[in-house]
DSSP file (Angstrom, degrees, kcal/mol; ACC not computed):
  #  RESIDUE AA STRUCTURE BP1 BP2  ACC     N-H-->O    O-->H-N    N-H-->O    O-->H-N    TCO  KAPPA ALPHA  PHI   PSI    X-CA   Y-CA   Z-CA
    1    1 A Q              0   0    0      0, 0.0     2,-0.4     0, 0.0    26,-0.1   0.000 360.0 360.0 360.0 131.0   48.4 -155.8  -68.0
    2    2 A V        +     0   0    0     24,-0.1     2,-0.4    22,-0.1    24,-0.2  -0.657 360.0 179.9 -80.6 133.5   50.7 -157.2  -65.3
    3    3 A Q  E     -A   25   0A   0     22,-2.4    22,-2.0    -2,-0.4     2,-0.5  -0.991  17.2-174.7-140.3 130.2   50.5 -155.3  -62.1
    4    4 A L  E     -A   24   0A   0     -2,-0.4   106,-0.7   104,-0.3     2,-0.6  -0.992  11.6-170.3-121.4 122.0   52.2 -155.8  -58.8
    5    5 A V  E     -A   23   0A   0     18,-2.2    18,-2.3    -2,-0.5     2,-0.2  -0.942   4.5-159.3-122.2 112.7   51.1 -153.5  -56.0
    6    6 A E  E     +A   22   0A   0     -2,-0.6     2,-0.3    16,-0.2    16,-0.2  -0.563  16.8 166.1 -86.8 151.6   53.0 -153.4  -52.7
    7    7 A S  E     +A   21   0A   0     14,-2.2    14,-2.7    -2,-0.2   105,-0.1  -0.968  40.3  67.4-153.7 166.4   51.6 -152.2  -49.5
    8    8 A G        +     0   0    0     -2,-0.3    11,-0.3     1,-0.3    14,-0.1   0.334  63.0 131.0 104.2  -5.9   52.4 -152.2  -45.8
    9    9 A G        +     0   0    0     12,-0.1     2,-0.3     9,-0.1    -1,-0.3  -0.190  22.8 114.3 -72.4 171.6   55.5 -150.1  -45.6
   10   10 A G  E     -d  114   0B   0    103,-0.8   105,-2.6   102,-0.1     2,-0.5  -0.981  63.9 -38.8 160.0-166.3   55.9 -147.2  -43.2
   11   11 A L  E     +d  115   0B   0     -2,-0.3     2,-0.3   103,-0.2   105,-0.2  -0.786  54.6 168.8 -93.9 129.6   57.9 -145.9  -40.3
   12   12 A V  E     -d  116   0B   0    103,-2.8   105,-2.1    -2,-0.5     3,-0.1  -0.988  32.5-114.3-139.5 147.7   58.9 -148.4  -37.6
   13   13 A Q    >   -     0   0    0     -2,-0.3     3,-2.5   103,-0.2    72,-0.2  -0.448  49.2 -82.0 -76.5 153.4   61.3 -148.2  -34.7
   14   14 A P  T 3  S+     0   0    0      0, 0.0    72,-0.2     0, 0.0    -1,-0.1  -0.312 122.2  26.6 -52.4 135.6   64.4 -150.4  -34.5
   15   15 A G  T 3  S+     0   0    0     70,-3.5    69,-0.7     1,-0.3    71,-0.1   0.332 101.1 119.5  88.5  -6.7   63.4 -153.8  -33.2
   16   16 A G    <   -     0   0    0     -3,-2.5    69,-2.5    69,-0.3     2,-0.3  -0.128  55.5-122.2 -84.8-176.4   59.9 -153.4  -34.6
   17   17 A S        +     0   0    0     66,-0.2     2,-0.3    67,-0.2    66,-0.2  -0.913  21.6 178.1-130.7 151.7   57.9 -155.4  -37.1
   18   18 A L  E     - B   0  82A   0     64,-2.1    64,-3.3    -2,-0.3     2,-0.5  -0.981  17.3-146.5-145.4 152.9   56.1 -154.8  -40.4
   19   19 A R  E     - B   0  81A   0     -2,-0.3     2,-0.3   -11,-0.3    62,-0.2  -0.984  16.0-159.6-122.0 121.1   54.3 -157.0  -42.8
   20   20 A L  E     - B   0  80A   0     60,-2.7    60,-2.2    -2,-0.5     2,-0.3  -0.718   4.7-161.4 -95.5 147.7   54.5 -156.2  -46.5
   21   21 A S  E     -AB   7  79A   0    -14,-2.7   -14,-2.2    -2,-0.3     2,-0.4  -0.949   8.0-166.6-126.4 149.5   52.0 -157.4  -49.0
   22   22 A C  E     -AB   6  78A   0     56,-2.1    56,-2.2    -2,-0.3     2,-0.5  -0.946   7.1-161.6-137.1 115.1   52.1 -157.6  -52.8
   23   23 A A  E     -AB   5  77A   0    -18,-2.3   -18,-2.2    -2,-0.4     2,-0.3  -0.861  12.0-158.6 -99.5 125.6   49.0 -158.2  -54.8
   24   24 A A  E     +A    4   0A   0     52,-3.1     2,-0.3    -2,-0.5   -20,-0.2  -0.787  14.5 172.2-106.7 145.2   49.5 -159.5  -58.3
   25   25 A S  E     +A    3   0A   0    -22,-2.0   -22,-2.4    -2,-0.3     3,-0.1  -0.977  58.2  40.6-143.7 157.2   47.2 -159.3  -61.3
   26   26 A G  S    S+     0   0    0     -2,-0.3     2,-0.3     1,-0.3   -24,-0.1   0.527  98.6  83.2  84.1   6.0   47.6 -160.1  -65.0
   27   27 A I  S    S-     0   0    0    -24,-0.1     2,-1.4   -26,-0.1    -1,-0.3  -0.931  89.3-107.7-132.9 159.1   49.6 -163.3  -64.4
   28   28 A I    >   -     0   0    0     -2,-0.3     3,-1.9     1,-0.2     4,-0.1  -0.751  42.7-162.4 -82.9  93.9   48.9 -166.9  -63.6
   29   29 A F  G >  S+     0   0    0     -2,-1.4     3,-1.9     1,-0.3    -1,-0.2   0.798  75.8  63.5 -54.8 -39.7   50.2 -166.4  -60.1
   30   30 A S  G 3  S+     0   0    0      1,-0.3    -1,-0.3    43,-0.1    43,-0.1   0.676 101.4  51.1 -66.6 -17.8   50.8 -170.0  -59.1
   31   31 A V  G <  S+     0   0    0     -3,-1.9    69,-2.6     2,-0.1     2,-0.4   0.227  95.7  90.8-103.0  14.3   53.5 -170.6  -61.8
   32   32 A Y  E <  S-E   99   0B   0     -3,-1.9     2,-0.4    67,-0.2    67,-0.3  -0.908  72.9-131.1-111.9 135.8   55.5 -167.5  -60.8
   33   33 A T  E     -E   98   0B   0     65,-3.4    65,-2.7    -2,-0.4     2,-0.4  -0.684  29.3-151.4 -71.8 133.9   58.3 -167.3  -58.4
   34   34 A M  E     +EF  97  51B   0     17,-2.6    17,-2.9    -2,-0.4     2,-0.3  -0.896  18.5 176.3-112.3 141.8   57.7 -164.4  -56.1
   35   35 A G  E     -EF  96  50B   0     61,-2.7    61,-2.7    -2,-0.4     2,-0.4  -0.959  26.2-139.8-143.0 159.4   60.3 -162.3  -54.5
   36   36 A W  E     +EF  95  49B   0     13,-2.8    12,-2.8    -2,-0.3    13,-1.8  -0.984  24.5 175.7-118.0 132.9   61.1 -159.3  -52.3
   37   37 A Y  E     -EF  94  47B   0     57,-2.7    57,-3.1    -2,-0.4     2,-0.3  -0.867  10.9-155.9-126.1 161.6   64.0 -157.1  -53.0
   38   38 A R  E     -EF  93  46B   0      8,-2.3     8,-3.0    -2,-0.3     2,-0.4  -0.989   6.2-162.5-140.9 153.0   65.1 -153.9  -51.4
   39   39 A Q  E     -E   92   0B   0     53,-2.1    53,-2.2    -2,-0.3     6,-0.2  -0.947   8.3-161.0-138.5 114.3   67.1 -150.9  -52.4
   40   40 A A    >   -     0   0    0     -2,-0.4     3,-2.2     4,-0.4    51,-0.2  -0.545  45.6 -74.8 -86.9 157.9   68.6 -148.5  -49.9
   41   41 A P  T 3  S+     0   0    0      0, 0.0    -1,-0.1     0, 0.0     3,-0.1  -0.300 118.6   4.4 -55.6 129.3   69.7 -145.0  -50.9
   42   42 A G  T 3  S+     0   0    0      1,-0.2     2,-0.3    -3,-0.1    -2,-0.0   0.530 113.3 103.7  75.6   6.5   73.0 -145.1  -52.8
   43   43 A K  S <  S-     0   0    0     -3,-2.2    -1,-0.2     1,-0.0     2,-0.1  -0.800  75.5 -98.2-121.8 161.8   73.1 -148.9  -52.8
   44   44 A Q        -     0   0    0     -2,-0.3    -4,-0.4     1,-0.1     2,-0.2  -0.433  46.2 -99.2 -72.6 147.3   72.4 -151.7  -55.3
   45   45 A R        -     0   0    0     -6,-0.2     2,-0.3    -2,-0.1    -6,-0.2  -0.499  48.3-163.0 -65.7 135.0   69.1 -153.5  -55.2
   46   46 A E  E     -F   38   0B   0     -8,-3.0    -8,-2.3    -2,-0.2     2,-0.3  -0.915  21.6-107.0-127.6 149.8   69.4 -156.7  -53.3
   47   47 A L  E     +F   37   0B   0     -2,-0.3   -10,-0.2   -10,-0.2     3,-0.1  -0.537  32.4 173.2 -70.7 134.1   67.5 -159.9  -52.9
   48   48 A V  E     -     0   0B   0    -12,-2.8    12,-2.6     1,-0.4     2,-0.3   0.778  62.1 -18.1-104.0 -52.4   65.7 -160.3  -49.6
   49   49 A A  E     -FG  36  59B   0    -13,-1.8   -13,-2.8    10,-0.2    -1,-0.4  -0.992  51.4-158.6-158.8 149.9   63.6 -163.4  -50.0
   50   50 A L  E     -FG  35  58B   0      8,-2.6     8,-2.0    -2,-0.3     2,-0.4  -0.966   1.2-167.5-128.7 147.7   62.1 -165.7  -52.7
   51   51 A I  E     -FG  34  57B   0    -17,-2.9   -17,-2.6    -2,-0.3     6,-0.2  -0.965  18.6-147.0-133.8 123.3   59.3 -168.1  -52.7
   52   52 A F    >   -     0   0    0      4,-3.0     3,-1.8    -2,-0.4   -19,-0.1  -0.258  31.8 -98.2 -84.0 171.0   59.0 -170.5  -55.6
   53   53 A S  T 3  S+     0   0    0      1,-0.3   -21,-0.1   -22,-0.1    -1,-0.1   0.817 124.4  51.7 -61.3 -30.3   55.9 -171.9  -57.1
   54   54 A G  T 3  S-     0   0    0      2,-0.1    -1,-0.3   -23,-0.1   -23,-0.0   0.487 123.7-101.8 -84.4  -2.8   56.2 -175.1  -55.1
   55   55 A G  S <  S+     0   0    0     -3,-1.8    -2,-0.1     1,-0.3     2,-0.1   0.312  72.7 142.6 102.3  -7.8   56.6 -173.2  -51.8
   56   56 A T        -     0   0    0     -5,-0.1    -4,-3.0     1,-0.0    -1,-0.3  -0.395  35.5-152.5 -63.9 142.8   60.4 -173.5  -51.4
   57   57 A T  E     -G   51   0B   0     -6,-0.2     2,-0.3    -2,-0.1    -6,-0.2  -0.882  15.3-167.9-120.8 151.5   61.9 -170.3  -49.9
   58   58 A N  E     -G   50   0B   0     -8,-2.0    -8,-2.6    -2,-0.3     2,-0.3  -0.984  10.5-169.1-131.6 145.3   65.3 -168.6  -50.0
   59   59 A Y  E     -G   49   0B   0     -2,-0.3   -10,-0.2   -10,-0.2     2,-0.1  -0.973  29.0-107.8-133.5 147.1   66.5 -165.8  -47.8
   60   60 A A    >>  -     0   0    0    -12,-2.6     3,-1.7    -2,-0.3     4,-0.9  -0.479  37.2-118.6 -62.3 144.1   69.4 -163.4  -47.8
   61   61 A D  G >4 S+     0   0    0      1,-0.3     3,-0.6     2,-0.2    -1,-0.1   0.851 111.2  62.6 -55.6 -34.9   71.7 -164.3  -45.0
   62   62 A S  G 34 S+     0   0    0      1,-0.2    -1,-0.3     3,-0.0   -14,-0.0   0.687 110.7  36.5 -67.9 -18.0   71.1 -161.0  -43.3
   63   63 A V  G X> S+     0   0    0     -3,-1.7     3,-2.3   -15,-0.2     4,-2.1   0.471  81.4 127.4-114.3  -4.0   67.4 -161.6  -42.8
   64   64 A K  T << S+     0   0    0     -4,-0.9     4,-0.1    -3,-0.6    -3,-0.0  -0.297  79.4  18.1 -58.1 133.8   67.4 -165.3  -42.0
   65   65 A G  T 34 S+     0   0    0      2,-0.4    -1,-0.3     1,-0.1     3,-0.1   0.253 125.5  57.3  89.1 -12.2   65.5 -166.0  -38.8
   66   66 A R  T <4 S+     0   0    0     -3,-2.3    17,-1.4     1,-0.2     2,-0.3   0.672  97.1  55.3-118.8 -30.3   63.8 -162.6  -38.8
   67   67 A F  E  <  -C   82   0A   0     -4,-2.1    -2,-0.4    15,-0.2     2,-0.4  -0.833  58.1-167.0-110.7 146.0   61.9 -162.4  -42.1
   68   68 A T  E     -C   81   0A   0     13,-2.4    13,-3.0    -2,-0.3     2,-0.4  -0.985   4.5-159.7-133.3 123.7   59.3 -164.8  -43.5
   69   69 A I  E     +C   80   0A   0     -2,-0.4     2,-0.3    11,-0.2    11,-0.2  -0.827  20.7 164.5 -99.0 141.0   58.0 -164.9  -47.0
   70   70 A S  E     -C   79   0A   0      9,-1.6     9,-2.9    -2,-0.4     2,-0.4  -0.954  20.0-148.1-147.7 164.9   54.7 -166.6  -47.8
   71   71 A R  E     -C   78   0A   0     -2,-0.3     2,-0.5     7,-0.2     7,-0.2  -0.992   9.3-157.1-140.5 149.1   52.2 -166.7  -50.6
   72   72 A D  E >>> -C   77   0A   0      5,-3.0     5,-1.8    -2,-0.4     3,-0.9  -0.909   9.7-172.7-122.4  98.4   48.5 -167.1  -50.9
   73   73 A N  G >45S+     0   0    0     -2,-0.5     3,-0.5     1,-0.3   -43,-0.1   0.819  83.6  60.3 -65.6 -30.0   47.8 -168.4  -54.4
   74   74 A A  G 345S+     0   0    0      1,-0.2    -1,-0.3    -3,-0.1   -45,-0.0   0.805 115.1  35.1 -66.0 -27.6   44.0 -168.0  -53.9
   75   75 A E  G <45S-     0   0    0     -3,-0.9    -1,-0.2     2,-0.2    -2,-0.2   0.367 104.3-126.7-105.7   2.5   44.5 -164.3  -53.3
   76   76 A N  T <<5 +     0   0    0     -4,-0.6   -52,-3.1    -3,-0.5     2,-0.4   0.901  67.4 131.7  52.1  44.7   47.4 -163.8  -55.8
   77   77 A T  E   < -BC  23  72A   0     -5,-1.8    -5,-3.0   -54,-0.2     2,-0.4  -0.978  44.4-162.3-134.0 139.1   49.3 -162.2  -52.9
   78   78 A V  E     -BC  22  71A   0    -56,-2.2   -56,-2.1    -2,-0.4     2,-0.3  -0.936  15.5-159.4-117.0 145.2   52.8 -162.6  -51.5
   79   79 A Y  E     -BC  21  70A   0     -9,-2.9    -9,-1.6    -2,-0.4     2,-0.4  -0.845  14.1-158.5-122.6 155.8   53.8 -161.4  -48.0
   80   80 A L  E     -BC  20  69A   0    -60,-2.2   -60,-2.7    -2,-0.3     2,-0.6  -0.898  10.0-162.8-134.1 107.6   56.9 -160.5  -46.2
   81   81 A Q  E     -BC  19  68A   0    -13,-3.0   -13,-2.4    -2,-0.4     2,-0.5  -0.806  12.7-169.9 -88.9 122.7   56.7 -160.6  -42.4
   82   82 A M  E     +BC  18  67A   0    -64,-3.3   -64,-2.1    -2,-0.6     2,-0.3  -0.960   7.2 177.0-120.2 126.0   59.6 -158.7  -41.0
   83   83 A I        +     0   0    0    -17,-1.4   -66,-0.2    -2,-0.5   -67,-0.2  -0.877  60.9  21.3-125.4 161.3   60.6 -158.7  -37.3
   84   84 A R  S    S-     0   0    0    -69,-0.7    -1,-0.2    -2,-0.3   -67,-0.2   0.919  83.1-161.1  49.3  52.8   63.4 -157.1  -35.3
   85   85 A L        -     0   0    0    -69,-2.5   -70,-3.5   -72,-0.2   -69,-0.3  -0.297   4.5-146.4 -67.5 147.5   64.0 -154.6  -38.0
   86   86 A K    >   -     0   0    0    -72,-0.2     3,-2.1   -71,-0.1    30,-0.1  -0.826  22.3-117.5-114.6 150.4   67.3 -152.7  -38.1
   87   87 A P  G >  S+     0   0    0      0, 0.0     3,-1.9     0, 0.0    29,-0.4   0.856 113.3  61.8 -55.9 -35.8   68.0 -149.1  -39.2
   88   88 A E  G 3  S+     0   0    0      1,-0.3   -48,-0.1   -48,-0.0    -3,-0.0   0.563  90.9  69.6 -69.9  -6.0   70.2 -150.4  -42.0
   89   89 A E  G <   +     0   0    0     -3,-2.1     2,-0.3    27,-0.1    -1,-0.3   0.341  66.4 124.9 -92.2   5.6   67.2 -152.1  -43.4
   90   90 A T    <   +     0   0    0     -3,-1.9     2,-0.3    26,-0.2    25,-0.2  -0.532  40.9 115.8 -60.5 124.2   65.6 -148.8  -44.3
   91   91 A A  E    S- H   0 114B   0     23,-2.0    23,-2.7    -2,-0.3     2,-0.6  -0.976  73.1 -82.4-174.2 168.2   64.9 -149.1  -48.0
   92   92 A V  E     -EH  39 113B   0    -53,-2.2   -53,-2.1    -2,-0.3     2,-0.5  -0.863  46.5-146.4 -86.6 126.7   62.3 -149.2  -50.7
   93   93 A Y  E     -EH  38 112B   0     19,-2.9    19,-2.0    -2,-0.6     2,-0.4  -0.851  14.5-162.0-101.7 127.6   61.1 -152.8  -50.8
   94   94 A Y  E     -E   37   0B   0    -57,-3.1   -57,-2.7    -2,-0.5     2,-0.4  -0.876  12.6-138.4-114.8 139.4   60.0 -154.1  -54.2
   95   95 A C  E     -E   36   0B   0     -2,-0.4    14,-2.4   -59,-0.2     2,-0.4  -0.768  23.0-167.5 -90.1 139.0   57.9 -157.1  -55.2
   96   96 A N  E     -EI  35 108B   0    -61,-2.7   -61,-2.7    -2,-0.4     2,-0.4  -0.977  10.4-166.0-130.7 143.8   59.1 -159.2  -58.1
   97   97 A S  E     +EI  34 107B   0     10,-2.3    10,-2.9    -2,-0.4     2,-0.4  -0.998  10.0 177.1-130.1 129.5   57.4 -161.9  -60.1
   98   98 A R  E     -EI  33 106B   0    -65,-2.7   -65,-3.4    -2,-0.4     8,-0.2  -0.994  33.2-115.3-137.8 127.8   59.2 -164.3  -62.4
   99   99 A H  E     -E   32   0B   0      6,-2.3   -67,-0.2     3,-0.6     6,-0.1  -0.355  21.8-135.6 -62.1 136.0   57.8 -167.1  -64.4
  100  100 A R  S    S+     0   0    0    -69,-2.6    -1,-0.1     1,-0.2   -68,-0.1   0.801 101.6  26.2 -66.5 -29.2   59.2 -170.4  -63.2
  101  101 A D  S    S+     0   0    0    -70,-0.3    -1,-0.2     1,-0.2     3,-0.1   0.636 129.5  39.9-106.8 -20.5   59.8 -171.8  -66.7
  102  102 A Y    >   +     0   0    0      3,-0.1     3,-2.8     1,-0.1    -3,-0.6  -0.684  66.6 177.7-129.2  75.3   60.3 -168.5  -68.7
  103  103 A P  T 3  S+     0   0    0      0, 0.0    -1,-0.1     0, 0.0    -4,-0.1   0.634  72.7  73.8 -65.0 -12.9   62.3 -166.4  -66.3
  104  104 A Y  T 3  S+     0   0    0      1,-0.1     2,-1.4    -6,-0.1    -2,-0.0   0.650  75.8  86.1 -72.0 -12.3   62.5 -163.5  -68.9
  105  105 A R    <   +     0   0    0     -3,-2.8    -6,-2.3    -6,-0.1     2,-0.4  -0.741  68.5 153.4 -83.1  92.9   58.8 -163.0  -68.0
  106  106 A N  E     -I   98   0B   0     -2,-1.4     2,-0.3    -8,-0.2    -8,-0.2  -0.990  22.3-177.3-138.8 123.6   59.9 -160.8  -65.1
  107  107 A Y  E     -I   97   0B   0    -10,-2.9   -10,-2.3    -2,-0.4     2,-0.4  -0.898   8.9-155.8-132.3 153.0   57.9 -158.0  -63.5
  108  108 A W  E     -I   96   0B   0     -2,-0.3  -104,-0.3   -12,-0.2   -12,-0.2  -0.947  11.6-135.2-128.4 146.0   58.4 -155.5  -60.7
  109  109 A G        -     0   0    0    -14,-2.4  -104,-0.2    -2,-0.4     3,-0.1  -0.306  34.6-104.1 -84.3 179.8   56.1 -153.5  -58.5
  110  110 A Q        -     0   0    0   -106,-0.7  -105,-0.1     1,-0.2   -16,-0.1   0.628  61.8-118.3 -84.1 -14.1   56.5 -149.8  -57.7
  111  111 A G        -     0   0    0    -16,-0.1     2,-0.4     1,-0.1   -17,-0.2   0.066  13.9-122.6  95.4 154.4   58.0 -150.4  -54.3
  112  112 A T  E     - H   0  93B   0    -19,-2.0   -19,-2.9  -105,-0.1     2,-0.3  -0.999  26.5-119.2-135.5 135.3   57.0 -149.5  -50.8
  113  113 A Q  E     - H   0  92B   0     -2,-0.4  -103,-0.8   -21,-0.2     2,-0.5  -0.555  24.0-171.6 -80.0 129.8   59.1 -147.4  -48.4
  114  114 A V  E     -dH  10  91B   0    -23,-2.7   -23,-2.0    -2,-0.3     2,-0.5  -0.989   4.2-174.1-117.8 121.9   60.2 -149.0  -45.1
  115  115 A T  E     -d   11   0B   0   -105,-2.6  -103,-2.8    -2,-0.5     2,-0.7  -0.972   7.8-167.0-120.2 120.9   61.9 -146.6  -42.7
  116  116 A V  E     +d   12   0B   0     -2,-0.5     2,-0.3   -29,-0.4  -103,-0.2  -0.903  38.3 123.6-109.2 104.9   63.5 -148.0  -39.5
  117  117 A S              0   0    0   -105,-2.1    -2,-0.1    -2,-0.7   -31,-0.0  -0.992 360.0 360.0-161.3 148.8   64.3 -145.1  -37.2
  118  118 A S              0   0    0     -2,-0.3  -105,-0.1  -105,-0.2    -1,-0.1   0.379 360.0 360.0-100.6 360.0   63.6 -143.8  -33.8
């Protein structure tokens, strides 16, 4: 069974930082692209960041310079370090895993809530 388990969400003040983690099991982690997406209330789910199997990263323009995605293949874990968080970034953040060669092998975690508010 494929399982992606996010953690690290919570309440943070505007300008604050959080680090999200996603632990994967049931996949050969190293051949999967890992991503973070977020969905705010009433809005479409959007891509935040991707890290490919070779280590290349992509970021949404809105988070460039503030968010960093990384992966630890030995631990089957992907991270999202978020700094200078903004209230409009309040959302459920989801971990995604997609096979690099068979992208229809595509899995989602349950999400972790990030609330940016004072």
